[in-house]
DRENPA-234616 format. One line per 3 residues: number of its first residue (from 1); their letters; for each residue x negated, y negated, z negated of C-alpha. Coordinates in steps of 0.05 Angstrom, whole numbers, plus 5000, padded with zeros to 4 digits. Each point is the difference from the previous one (the first is absolute). Layout:
% DRENPA-234616
NUM = a = X,Y,Z; ...
This chain:
% DRENPA-234616
1 = mtp = 0812,2369,1475; 4974,5067,4981; 4948,5004,4945
4 = rsg = 4932,5007,5032; 4948,5019,4950; 4948,4999,5055
7 = afg = 5011,4927,5017; 5004,4979,4927; 4938,5041,4985
10 = all = 4963,4968,5058; 5015,4930,4972; 4976,5021,4931
13 = nia = 4937,5031,5029; 4985,4938,5040; 5009,4956,4939
16 = ede = 4950,5041,4961; 4950,5015,5056; 4932,4973,4983
19 = has = 4984,4986,5074; 5064,4963,5016; 4996,4925,5006
22 = wra = 5036,4955,4951; 5047,4982,5056; 5017,5073,5010
25 = vql = 5012,5008,4925; 5045,4938,5000; 5040,5026,5059
28 = agr = 5006,5069,4968; 5029,4966,4937; 5050,4962,5043
31 = gia = 5017,5064,5036; 5013,5036,4934; 5046,4943,4978
34 = lya = 5038,5001,5066; 5006,5075,5001; 5028,5000,4929
37 = fan = 5048,4943,5017; 5025,5036,5062; 5013,5065,4962
40 = qkm = 5035,4964,4944; 5043,4962,5049; 5020,5060,5043
43 = pae = 5065,5019,4963; 5027,4929,5010; 4980,5000,5073
46 = kat = 5037,5066,5011; 5063,4966,4976; 4993,4935,5039
49 = lsa = 4967,5017,5067; 5036,5034,5057; 4977,5071,5016
52 = eel = 4965,4974,5062; 4964,4944,4963; 4979,5047,4944
55 = asr = 4975,5053,5049; 4960,4948,5039; 4968,4973,4937
58 = lia = 4983,5069,4973; 4969,5022,5066; 4957,4937,5004
61 = eee = 4978,5007,4928; 4983,5073,5008; 4957,4983,5060
64 = mle = 4963,4947,4960; 4989,5050,4943; 4974,5052,5049
67 = dle = 4952,4948,5030; 4975,4984,4930; 4989,5073,4984
70 = taw = 4963,5010,5066; 4956,4939,4987; 4983,5026,4931
73 = rsy = 4981,5069,5027; 4957,4968,5054; 4966,4956,4948
76 = edg = 4989,5059,4954; 4971,5041,5057; 4953,4943,5018
79 = dls = 5034,4986,5067; 5025,4932,4977; 4954,4949,4969
82 = pgd = 5018,4958,4939; 5006,4939,5046; 5046,5037,5048
85 = lvp = 5044,5023,4942; 5020,4928,4984; 5040,4986,5064
88 = rle = 5037,5066,4991; 5019,4980,4929; 5021,4931,5024
91 = afv = 5045,5032,5052; 5032,5044,4946; 5010,4942,4951
94 = ngf = 5026,4953,5054; 5047,5053,5027; 5030,5014,4932
97 = reh = 5006,4926,4986; 5041,4991,5063; 5048,5054,4975
100 = hpe = 5001,4973,4928; 4989,4924,5002; 5038,4993,4935
103 = ead = 4944,5038,4963; 4959,4936,5001; 5054,4967,4958
106 = s = 5002,5054,4947
């Protein structure tokens, strides 16, 4: 996974946004933990996954990160309500959990 300061920044901004629901803050916190876990785990994955598996995972995760960044920009611009932000965060967290189920055990 490539470092994406935009996605990480979006999660931090959601966590501190005064208009975000507590559910959004909770999901942003989970997203931060998952994002950190995924980045920390990447060197080991490069050594254990096939090139095809690694590429597939990276492409899927990049798409999830782009969706998160887009959701944050829409929220910031007023095009996405606080209530509509929650399902987007849930999709991000659930998607990363599917890729890193072992994070729940750490």
